[in-house]
Structure formats: structure tokens, C-alpha cells
C-alpha positions, 0 to 999 in steps of 0.5 A, a space after each residue: 038548048 034541046 040538050 039542057 032541057 033535058 038535064 034531070 032537075 034537082 030534087 031540092 033547090 034553094 027556090 023551093 021552100 026549104 024543109 024546116 027544122 020541124 019536119 025533116 022526115 026522110 030519115 024515117 022513124 028511128 027506134 029507141 036507142 040502145 044503152 049500148 054506147 060507142 067505145 070511142 066516145 068520150 074519156 081519157 082512153 079514146 081511139 085515135 082519129 081516122 079522117 075519111 080523106 084521100 091522099 093525092 099521091 096517085 093523082 096528078 092533080 088534087 082531089 076536090 076535097 084538097 082543092 076545096 079546103 085550100 081555096 074554101 070555094 064551093 062548089 070545088 072545080 069540076 063541079 057545077 052549082 046545078 049539079 049533084 053529088 052522089 053519096 060517095 061524093 057527098 061523104 067525101 066532100 061534105 062529111 069528112 072531118 065534120 063534127 057529128 053529134 049523137 044523144 042518148 037517154 036512159 030511164 033512171 032505173 027504179 025511178 017513177 016515170 019521166 025520170 031520165 038521164 041524157 048523154 051525148 058523144 061526139 064521133 071520133 073523139 079523141 085525146 087531141 080531139 076533145 072539147 073537155 079541158 084536161 084535169 091540171 092534177 091528178 087530185 082534180 079528178 076526184 071530182 067524178 067517180 065511176 063505181 064499175 070498171 076503170 076510173 080512167 074510162 070516165 064514160 058519162 053513163 057510169 059516173 056516180 055523179 049526174 051530170 058526169 062532173 068529169 065533163 063540166 068544164 070546156 077547154 075555154 074557161 067559163 065553158 062546159 062540154 056539149 055532153 055536159 050541156 045535154 046532161 044538165 037537162 035530164 032528171 036529178 036523182 028521184 026522191 028516196 026514203 029510207 025505209 030499211 027496218 033491220 038494225 045493225 048490232 051495237 059496236 063500240 068504237 074500238 071495235 069499229 076501228 080495229 075492223 076497219 084496220 083488217 079490211 085495209 088489206 082486203 076482204 078474207 073471202 072464206 066463206 065461214 070467215 065471212 059468215 062468222 064475222 058479218 053475222 055474229 058481230 055486225 048484223 043478224 041473219 034472219 035464217 041463221 037457225 035454219 037450212 037457208 043460213 046466208 053463206 052465199 055472197 049475194 045474200 050478204 050483199 042483199 042484207 048489207 043493203 037492207 041494214 044501210 037503208 034504215 033511216 039511222 044513217 047519213 044520206 050522202 046523196 043528199 048535197 048537204 051531206 056531202 063534206 065528209 069531215 064534218 062527220 068523221 072529224 066531228 067534236 061530237 063523239 056520238 056523231 063521229 062513232 055513228 058515221 064510223 059505223 055507217 062507213 064500216 058496214 059500207 066497207 064490208 058491202 064495197 068489198 063484197 060487191 067488188 070480190 074477184 068471184 064477180 064479173 064487171 057486167 055483174 057489178 055494173 048491173 048491180 050498180 044500176 039497181 041501187 038507190 042513191 043512198 047506197 051508191 053514195 055509201 060505197 063512194 064514202 067507202 071507196 074514198 076511205 080505202 084509197 086515202 085512209 088508214 087506221 093505225 093501232 098503237 099500244 100505250 100499255 098492257 091491255 090498252 091501245 089508241 087508234 089514230 087516222 093517217 092521210 095516205 094522200 096528203 102530199 098529193 093534196 098539198 101539191 094539188 092545192 099549191 098548183 091550184 094557187 099558183 094557176 090563180 095567181 094568189 096574191 098572198 103566195 108567200 104565205 101559202 108556201 110557207 104554210 104548205 111546208 109545215 115546218 113551223 111548229 106554231 102552226 096549226 096542222 093543215 088539216 086541223 083548220 076547218 072541216 073543208 081542210 080536213 076533207 081536202 088534205 085527207 083526200 076524203 073528197 066525194 064526187 060532184 060539186 063539193 071539190 072546188 069548194 073544198 080546195 078553194 075554202 082550204 086555201 083561204 084557211 092557209 092564208 091568215 090575212 083573208 080573216 072572217 070576210 071569206 069564210 062564207 063559201 060553200 057548194 050550196 050556194 054556187 053562184 058566188 065569188 069573192 074579191 081579195 086585194 086586187 083580184 076577184 075570183 069566181 065560181 064557174 057556176 056563176 055568171 060573173 065567172 062564166 062570162 069573165 072567163 073569156 078575159 085575157 089572162 083568166 085561167 079555169 082550174 078545179 071549178 074557180 076562174 081568175 084572176 079576174 078584174 078588180 071591182 071598186 064596188 066591193 070591199 078589199 076583202 069581200 064575198 058576195 052572192 049573186 042573182 041569177 034568173 033561169 035562162 031563156 033556153 028551151 029545155 031538152 026533151 027525150 025526142 030532142 036528144 034521140 033525134 040529135 044525129 038526124 037533125 044535124 046531119 052535115 048532108 041534111 035529109 038522107 037522099 039518092 043525090 045531093 044538090 050542090 046548091 043546097 049547101 055553102 061555105 060560111 066563113 067569118 071575116 078574120 080581117 076586119 076586126 074591131 079593136 075598140 071595145 074595152 072591159 071598163 068596169 065590173 059593177 055590183 049593186 046590192 038587191 033591195 031585197 035581201 034574202 034571210 040569211 042562215 049563216 049569221 052575221 056579216 054573211 054576204 049580201 045578194 048582188 046584181 052584177 053588170 060590166 061596163 064596156 068602154 068604146 068610142 068615149 062613151 060607157 055601155 052596161 051589160 047586166 049579167 042577169 041570166 045563168 046561161 052557158 057556154 058550151 065549147 064547140 067540139 073541135 072539127 077536122 081539116 075545116 072549113 066545111 059546108 053548111 046545109 042551107 036548112 041550118 038557117 043563121 044570122 051572122 053579125 059582127 060584135 061592132 054591128 048592131 049587137 046591142 040593138 038586138 032586143 028580141 032574139 028570143 022571138 026571132 030564133 022561134 022561142 015559144 012565147 011561154 018561155 018568154 019571162 015577166 022579167 024584161 031588160 030595162 031600157 037603157 038610158 039616154 047616154 047609154 042609147 047615144 053611146 057606141 056608134 060602132 055597136 049600134 050600126 044602121 047596117 043590118 046583119 047578113 043572113 041566110 034566111 031574110 024571113 022571120 020565123 013563125 012564132 012557135 006553139 007552147 008544146 013544141 020540143 026544144 029543136 022545133 023552137 030553134 029556127 034560126 041561130 045568131 052568130 056573133 063574130 067576136 074575133 080579135 082581143 079577149 074583150 070582144 068575146 066578153 062583150 059577146 058573152 055578156 050580152 048573152 047573159 043580158 039578154 038570157 040566151 046560152 050559147 055555143 063558143 067556137 075558136 076559129 082556129 079549132 072549129 070551122 063556123 059550119 060545125 058550130 052552128 050545127 052544134 047549136 042546133 044539136 044542142 037547141 040554143 040559139 047563139 054561136 060565139 066565133 072567137 079566136 081566143 084573143 090576140 097574142 100581142 095583147 098588152 096590159 096597157 090595152 086594158 080599160 081604166 077602172 072607175 073610181 067609186 065616184 065616177 059615173 
């Protein structure tokens, strides 16, 4: 007894008041992060993972780490619950293979204060361990553009499109990546105005086309030739008749930038101008010539910037200084040089004609065919027939619309237009769609449509985000389908969705830069780590319900319809809901809030342990989830973030339905005390004081139900496939993202059958 009394006391115990999310201070103050990024973060070229593990070959018995991962029992043998781990033991037993997250933020160059970009990186990311979906065709990679360095690097902070669309799609349909979630909280491009006064020289169309053809083989970098053509044909040299004539390439770059800042030009940084074919293939010859003139100046600028005389560092420095309109002009120039050629042919002595040739049309046709196959397009025979282009009576593919011309020519600007160009091109190739689906546009992303017995949804629509978890549904090039049919829409009909802003707190720079500190697997740094401060959260994969089924996808037109600028026949605005069946009753979930689902980053050799300050409440999908109406308050959300729009009370029928979903059994929690209300000026990470962990294992409809609950209540969630990510790492990722919900899933069951799907209700059913 005397020896026991002399044992050193742990530095912290479960009975001591915990260090909350708001007051973790033992890491000390950290300087603002450097803009330098680890080379292992993100991108197609990644370093192989080297886990901090120890082989047991030289041991007569398993190491504590191997034994823990095999038995999933904490603490491992030879350790006492009231003992401590030193730093090396803690790294081996707690940190090895666990997901770790680090955030960065940068001020946008030449922008007013407060305009910032956010990024997040995960340690040990490589092609086999990433939360990003792979591009299923090379053409889909055009959704993002890196103006400096190798295109395949795709580091998010180097892309023109912000947030970087190369990170927009998570591995699971309807999800996004962790980096995209963090980047979305950053600022959009600051407003810019064209303020240049220098005008270019006037040119004839044939002069423009002739020079564009010459530049396809590169720029003649002879200084005299560069100077002669630029200042005698395209622009004026203000110092032409002095000793300071602009023979230097840097001076010429500056002059071209000055000309391109004149307000006469098209601003391609504006999303409404990013369907390029509306300009270069315009029936208005004046509009077409003005575009080609702007394109020529942009190509001249692009080739000078990318001269071999300039280092990658110098190019990157310049790109960061360019205003958005100039950077987007360079994107147009790059895509033109990659995908288009100008052909000149003589028709008679002294006369020539020019035509445009599409270098990437075959690639674009293959990508469209693959897109249609993955989505199980209902009229696939028609698509294949049209894509063959053997019928001379058929209109050429590229001439069917501006979107089709943009797609088949390959002139696809980075950002949000690509999904709409490819879908509209597919619709253009199917005559049976008629005029009902001609209203899809990237300017109205909360959109989808029904065609025959399927529905298809933009990945930016809440219906697509929720139904992405359904059985047989795929995500490709920003579209989700084929999804469940709805009797509330016509056989062929386009719809727009009413979506409200989610309840999630918005990330601020301090939330981003403290991410690695706040979510350290060890908790606050210390000289020793008490074993009792950690647990192994593991979901129940045995007792899983199989009774919940999607029953009906429902749409109700809103009472007040917005004034449409798309003319008669334009899609109506709808409120969407999904009805679920269980135990002979029906339960509606309104898809009301525009929440996001973040694909959890895979951990390595889990499960991992969880520091007790990461408070969570675990609940099974059928154990009272529908009775939780105030999770925003329970999780710690500031009162000012709660919207005036609240969920409508359920009907008496709904209140009595689903006895399994309304079980009186209270969910188990890591902290029985409710968090205190937050003050309005709290940072995002100070508002998330508890995470709701929904165990939606088993059939796909369980995950659909969990996502629908999030959309109904207004909470974004981390979606973790337990076969790739352990519960502890998913909870810490939720704290890193400052979201208050985790959905645990298995991605459905392999034995799910068609006859397991709920029967669709007819129009006259209740």
C-alpha cells in the first residue's frame, strides 16, 4: 500500500475537467503558416506511404501495436489503464497510421484585406490513400487548370479555378474532399474592373487568323522579330522613338497586360462568360472577330510568359500577381493551343479561306460515350448512332449548340462549366429529349431532370448529394445517376431546387491554421500521455437494421415561383423530399438545406484510439435519430447561426410511424453533459463541441436515410466507410472540418437485390 501511494499521479484523468476545444493551449502559439506546402500533399504524383510501424520478425511475441490492432482492446497487454505512455510509445500506439490534417491560408494577392484562400493537406497521401475520386477519362481533368508547372501535379493552391475543381469529388458519389470543403470557406475572386486605357491596333479577321495559325508552331523568339510584329501590327510602343524602346520580353508582357485590361474585352473570370463557343462560334461576325482579336493578344501574352527564358519560379510569381481577367485570358489561350488548329486553304489566286479543326474531337466523343454508359443513359442506341457520324443527313455534333461546340472542340474552361457542357452535349445527341431539357446551365447548379424512368442530378444539388449513397448510383463528371424515378414529374422534365444555407459555422483563418493542433491524435502535447485518456470507438457491425427503404422521391412546386429569364417552359422551382418506408409506415425527409458530405480520408491499419476531449454521441440509424431536432444546439452552434426557418412538425401519422426509428433508448455518449451555448463571436471550431456519429451500416438505404436527415436538419457531415476509415479518425476529421456529424457506412451490401427496393407510390397514393 505504501508503494502504491508513492506512484506518480497521471497528468490528466477522465475524472478531471477536460480541456475543451476552446482552450487547448499546451501547443503554444504558432506563427502564421508559410506558403510553402509539403510535396506529399495532394495531386496525382504522390509519395508512397511509409507508416510508422514495427515489424515483429525480431520478437518472440507480437509488439503492443500489432496486438492492439488484432484484438482491438485498449490498453494493450503489458500496459495498465492508470499508466502513462512516453512520447515514443504514444507515437507508436496512437499516431501510427492515423489520419492527420493540416490547414493553410493565404491572402489573395492584390486584393483588399479579408480576401483569403484556404487549403488543407493530409499526411502520407498517395494514390492508394486519398479521399479524391479518380478521373474516369482524361477529358474530365479539364475541369481544373494549373497555369504553372506540370498539369498533372494539381496542387490546389496552383490552380486557376478556386476552389480547385480537381478536388471537388470524393470517392463516394455525392461527396466532396476535405480540401474542397476547407477551400469553399475561402473568398471568391475579389471584384475587379477593367481599367486600362491602351487600345490595340485594328485588325482584319484574316490577319488575326493568319497570325493564330503561325503561333501554333510556337513563338519566334528573335528579339527583332518579336518587337517588329507586336508593335507594328498589334499594339503601340509608347517609347518607340526613344532610346527605351520595348525590346525586352518583360516590357512586352507588361504592354500586352495593359492592353488586355481595357474594358472592351470579354471578362472570362465571370462565370456567365465561360462557355467559350458562344463567342468564337457566334453568328454575329463582329462578336466573333472581337473574340478572336482578344484570343490573339492572349496567345501572344501566353507564349511570352511561357518562354524557355523564364524559370518556373518566375512564372509562378508573375501568375500570382495577375488580376483574374488576365489569368482567365491565359486559360482561354492555353486551351485553344491545346485543342484547336486554324487551316488555311486557297480558293483562287489571291484569295484564301480559313477553317477551324478540332484536334481533340475523338477524345471528346469517347469521353461523352463513357459518360453516357456510366449513367446508363436510357436511349444509348441513339447516342451511339449519332456519335458514329456516319449519317450525312445528321447535323454535325459540334453544330448542335454552343455547349456542344465547346465540348467537342475541347475549349472547356476550368471550373464549374464542364459538367453542364458534357450533359447538354449528351442531351443534344438524343432527339427524344425534345425541348424539355434545354434549360440546364451552370448558372443554376441546384438542378436535375427526369428522363424516362430515371432521374439525374447535378452534384451541386442536394438531391444528388443525398441520392449519391443509393444502390447502383454513380458519380461522373459532376453528375449523379441513374437515380430513383419520381411520379411527381413528367416523363421528361427539368427541375430547379429550393435550397437553404446549411447551419454549419463558416471557417475563419484561425480555424484553418490551428487544424493540426486541434486534431492531434495525442491531444495536447505533453511529456507523458495517460492511457486512461484514450478509448477505442468501434461501431456495431453485427446488429444492423435492414428495414429502412426509400419509398418515394417527392417534389412539390413552391408557392412563389421566381421570375424566369429563360422564357416559357422553363423549369419550375420545387421543394424536394424523400419518403422512407419502415414497419408499414412512411416517413418524409425534406431535402431542404444545401449541406455537404465530406468523404473521410482513409486511415492506415485502424482502428485507432481517440483522445477523450473529442466528444461524440454515437447513435444507430434506427435508434431515435428522427427524434433529434436540436442537434445544432446540442453540438454547440452559436444561437445567431440558427435560421428563422425551422422544420415543420411531423404529422400525427408520421409521429406514430417507424417505431424502430423512434426508439426510447437514449444514445450512448462520450460526454453526458450538454455543451454550453456559444457566444456569437466564436470561431467555427469553438462552436463544434460534440459530434453526432450516425451508424448507418448495412444496406445503402441506411446511408441515404442518414444523408437525408442531414439535409432535413441542416448539418453537413463527414461520410466514413468503415472498411477504409476508423471511427476515431472520422471523428477527428469532423473536428478538423468544424462539422458536427459523422456518418459511418459500409457503402451498401454486396447482396442487395432489386427486389429489396421499396415500391414507388402512384400519384394518387397518400
